N, C-alpha and C positions, 0 to 999 in steps of 0.2 A: 738573628745576627746581633752579637753584642761585642763592642770594643772593650778590651780588658785592661788597657793601659792608657797613658796620656799620649802615646805615639800616634802618628797618622795611621788610620785604618787602610788596609791594602788587601787586594786579591791577586793571587798568582795564577796566570794562565800559561799553560805549557803546550808545546807542540810546534808544528810547522808554522813559520811566520806567515807565509802566503795564505794559509787557511785561516789563521786568526784575523788577518787583515781583510779577507773577503767576507768575514762574518762580523761586521762592525757592531751588531746588536749586543754581542758580549761586552764590548768596550762601553757602549752606551749604558747598558744596565749597571755596570760597576760604577761608572763616573756619576750617574744620576743619583746614586746613593751617597755621594761625597767621598767615595773610596778611591785610593790610588790603584792604577793598573800596573802590575809588574809582570813581565813576560820572560819566560825561559825558552830559548829556541836554539837551533843548531848554528854553529859558527859559520856555516856556509851561507846563511842568510844575512850576514852582518851588513853587507853593502846595501842591499835593497831595504833592509829595515832602517838603517841610518837615514836613507833618503826619505823614507815614508814618514818617520816620526818628526823629521825636520820640516815637513810641508804642512802648514796650518790648515790647508784645505783637505788634507787626507785624514780619514777617521783614525788612522794609526797615531796621529799626533796626540791622542788622549793617553797614550802609554807614558807612564812616568819613567820607568827604567826597563832596560832589556839586559838580561844576562845570557851570554853565549856559551854553549857547551860543545865540546868536540868529542867525536867518537865515530865508530863504524856502524852504520844503520843495520848491518846484518849480524852484529854481535849483541846478544842480549846483555843488558846491564851496562853497556858501554857508556851511557850518559849519566849513570847514577851518581857517581862521585861529583861530577861537575854540578849537577842539580842541587845536591846537598850542600856543596860549598857555597853556591850562590844564595840559596835560601838562608843559610847560616849568617851570611853577611847582612842580608835584608832584615833578619829577625832582630838585629840590634837597633835598626832604624824605624821599622814599621811594626804595627800591630796587625799581623796577618790573620784575617778573619775567614779566609776561604781560599781554596785552590781547586783548579779544574783542568783536566787534560783534554785539550782539543784534538790531539793526534796520538797515534799509537806509540811512537818510540819513547815518549816521556810519561806514558800512563803509569807504569810501575813506580818510577821515582815520585810521581805526584801522589800516589797512594801512601807512600812512606812519609812524605812531607805532611800530608793531612793527618796521619796517625800521630806523629809527634806533636803537631800543633793542636790536636784535639778538635778538628773541624770535620764536617761531613765528607765522606768519601765512599767508594765502593767497598772498602774494607781490605785488610791485608791479603786474605786468601784470594779474593776476587781480583785485586790489583795485580797480584803475581800471576795467577792462572790465566787471566785474560790476555797476557802477553806471551803465552807459551802454549802452542797447540798440543804438545805432548802432555803437559800438565792437565789440560782440559780432558784428554783421553783418560788420564789417571783418575781424576776426580769423578768423571761421569762416563764410565765404560758402557753402561746400559743405554746411553743416549748416542753413542758414537759408533761409527763403522769399525769392523775389525782392523787393528792397526799394529804397526811395528815401529818402535822408536830406535833409531840408529845413532848412538853417540858419535861425536866427531872422529874419535880414534878407532872406530870399529867398522869403517866402510868396507875394507877388504875382507874382513873375517866374519861379517854378519851372516847369520844363518837365514837365508831367504826362502827356505823350503816351505814355510807356512803361508807365504804371500799368494793370494788369489788374483787372477788377472781377468780383465784389465784392472790395473792398480793406479793410484794417484800418488806421486812423489812430491813432497813439498817441504821447503825449509821451515823449521818449527817456529822461527821468530820473525820472519819477514812480513811485510804488508803489501797491499796493492796487487795481489795475485802474482807477485814476482817469484819466478822459479818454480811455479806449480805446473806440472805436466802429467799427462796420461802415458803409461808404459804398458806394453802388451806381453812381456816375457822377462825371464830372469836376466838374460844377456843384455837386453836393452836397459833394464833397471840398473845393472851394475855399471854400464857406461854412463848413465845419467848421474848416478851417485858420485862417480869419479869426477864429474864436472863441477860439483859445488866446492866453494872455498873450504880449505882444510878444517876451519874452526866451526863449521855449521853443523848443528844437530838436524837430522832429516827424519821426517815422518813418512812412512809408507803405509797406505791403507787401501782397503777394497773400494773400488769406485762404485758410487751409488748412482745408478742411471735413473734419472727422473728430474722433474722441475726443481728449481732452486728458489729459496725464499730467504728473506731476512726478517727479523723482528726488532723493532725499535721499542724499548721499554723505558719509561720513566719510573724510577724506584726511589722511595723516600721512607727512611727508617725501616727498611726491609719489606715494605709493602709496595706492590706494583700499582701505581696510580693511573698508568696508561700503558697499553701495549697494542701494537698494530702490526699486521703482517704485510710485508712488501714483496711483490713479485719481482723476479730477476731473470735476466737472460745473459748468457755468457758465450764466449767463443767456443766453448766445449761442444756446442751443437754441430760444429763442422771442423774443429781443429783440436790439437792436443792441449791447448792452453785453456785458461779459465778467466780471461779478462772480461770484466763486466760490460755489457752492451746496453742494458736497459734496466730501469727500476720503475715499478708501477705501484702507486700508493692510492688506496689500499689494494692488496691482491684481490683479483676478481674470482679466484678459485675458492668459492665458499666451502666446498667439500673438504678442503684440507686445513682451513683456518683454525678450527678448534683443536685439531691434533697438533699443529705446529705451536699454537699458544700454550697448550698443555705441556708440551716438551720444554718450551722456553721457561715456563713457570717452574718446572722441576729443576732445570739447570740453575736458575737464579737462586733457588733454595739451596741446592747442593754447594754452590760457591759462596753462600752466605752474603750475597750482594746486598749492600746496605743502602747507599745513597748515590744517585747519579743516573746517567743514561747508559743503557747497555745496547749494543748492536750485535745480535747473534745471527749466524747464517746456517741454513739447513737445506738438506736435500731430501725429497720424499721419493722413495723407490717404488717399484711396482707392488710391493706388499703394503703400501700406504703408511709405512712407519717413518716418521721424521728422523733423520740422522744428522748429528751435529757436524758442521764443517769447521766453525770457529766462533768465538765470541770475543768482543772487544769492549772494554770499559771506558768508552769515550764517544764523542759525537760521531754519528754515521757519516761516511765520506761521500764523495761525488756530490750530486745535487739533492741529496735526501732532505736536508733542511728546507730547501726551496720547495720540494714536492709536498712536504707536510704543510707548509704555509699555503700552497695553492689548494690543497685538498681540504683543509680545515678553516682557512681564513685567519689563522692565528700562528705567529712564529713560535718555534720551540725554544729559541735561545733564552728568552726571559725566564721560562720555567726551569731550564737547566741551571741558570744562575741562582734562582730562588732555592733550589735544592742544595747547591754548593754552599749557600749561606745559611741553611737551616730554616728558611722561610717556607710557609705552606705553599705547595705548588698544585696545579691542576692543568688539564689540557682537554680540549673538545674532541669529539669524534669527527672523522672526515665526512664532508657533505658532497664532495666531488671526487672524481677519479683523475689522478695526475700521473704523468710519465716523463722521464728523461730518457732520451735515446741517443746513444753514441753511434755515429755512422762509421762504418769501416771504410778504408781507403786503399788505393793501390800504392805501392811503394814509389818513391820519387820525391822531388822537391815541391813543396807546397807553394803554388803560385797565387791562387785566389779561391774565394768561396763566394758563391752567388746564391741569392734567395729570391725566387719569383713568388712573392706573397705580399698582398697589400699591407703597407705600413710596417713591414718587418724587414730590418736590415741585419746582416750578421754583425755581431760585436766581437772585435778582435781583442782577446784577453792579453795576448802578448806577454812580454817580460814582466809587466806589472802584476799579473795574477788577480787583478781586481775584477770581480763580476759586477754587472749592472744590477740595480734593484729589479727583481722579478716579482711583481706583486700580484696577489690573487684578485679575481673578479668576484661577481656575485654567484651564489649557488645555482641560479637558473640561467647563467650565461650560456650562449651558444658555444659549441666546441671551439677552443681558442689555441692558436699557436702563440705562446707567450714570448719566446726568445730563441735565438740561434746564437750559440757561442762558438768561437774559434779558439781552441786552447793552445795552439802553437803559432809562433810568429811566421810571417811570410819568409819563404826561403828555407824553412826547416826541412831536413831530410826525413820524410815519413818512412817508417819501417813497418814490417808486419807486427801485429799486436802481440807482444809477449808480456807486457805489464800495463797497468792503468796509465802510466806516464806516456805511453806511446800513442794514446788516442788523440784525435785532432779536432773533431767537430761534434757538438751535441745540440739537441733542441729540447725545449720544454713545451708540453701540451697539457690541457686539461679539458674535461667534459663531464656531463651529468651522468653518463652511463658507460659501462665498459665497451659496449658495441660502438658508441659514438667515438670513444677514444681510439679504438682500433682503426676505424675509418679515417680519422684525422691523421693518425700516424702514417698511413699509406699516402695521403695527399702531401703531407709535409716532406716525406722522403723524396717524393717525385719533384718537389719544388726546390730542393737544395742540391747544389752541384759543388763538388770539391775538385778544383782544377790542379792537376799534378803534372809536373814536367818529368818524364821518365829519366832515370839515371843513364 
């Protein structure tokens, strides 16, 4: 990292303000280098962001300035002009030495900012393709399931004769599993297509029946310096939706790790991924071949940063910032197995959450969105329940899980072996109760 002018040095972080705030290590890493923190986030977060940065006890008070952008989260490129306008204004005041996308919807604009500023980024191709599922199919057809891209204006006339069922229909630019469903025939597919907003591009593809995985990769100057396979569970096991219910770090399925890592390596090369962290998602069918579900050029979501901290004893955020600033980065291999589990609930009004476990109380995240510090133990610790988080405020109307935002309670566990982790999960599930008042 070199500052190139007499202006104050600064780093731009982009994405959801609650995610930036709940990962204060990003802010700590920037400020300890004597750099200013600039944030670009959605206009909808203005009220909570203003309160957070005005509180000296809140880690968000390290933020120097916040730029707010407006747009529709389901429209690709909706935030681009706002991000460019804000960064243009800052460029006259600050020497911007790095930028990093914490969340999906500003990942592409961040790549463009980095390209113009001459600072490390995934690269233009990766920044664009990682925000579009149909572009991922275009660049890497050999890694993808058979698919059909339906432009927004072609819903009624699209030729669906080549679709095999069951099929998965998904909006091409959304995140958090929103709008993704299984369909079993053409009539059902046409009904589902008609239900999406008129502007959305939709992807229809053959459903891959098999376990799901993600790969978290740290890439620097085009070289993968760390990659690890995460096991996943989704509501697809018993519903039409694909909301994520569990993440296991690292995946215990040793028989598929090499195949998934090989496919991920080929994908990163195809997209010319240069600098940053990549989060790719895969399904392995009965033929044993990994098929790409999607890839994102930003921090993995949910509690994956916490899980890697629990599994390795080292946080990922400092290495991500090092890559963004062009400093040499490295990361250790996992020495424990860690898991985050999201509990399913019955619909109704959330009344309470109880935990029958010594020295563990549920932490209500509520409107603040701030997670507690969930710190790792020693590699030889006994199997441990680290935390139980309640992601919705009391009184929230809980609904069937259709997207990640609908989930209510999760817990974090870690152990020395996969078997110990599975046993601990059973005990933790039995100890946690979600009390719901029926509608």
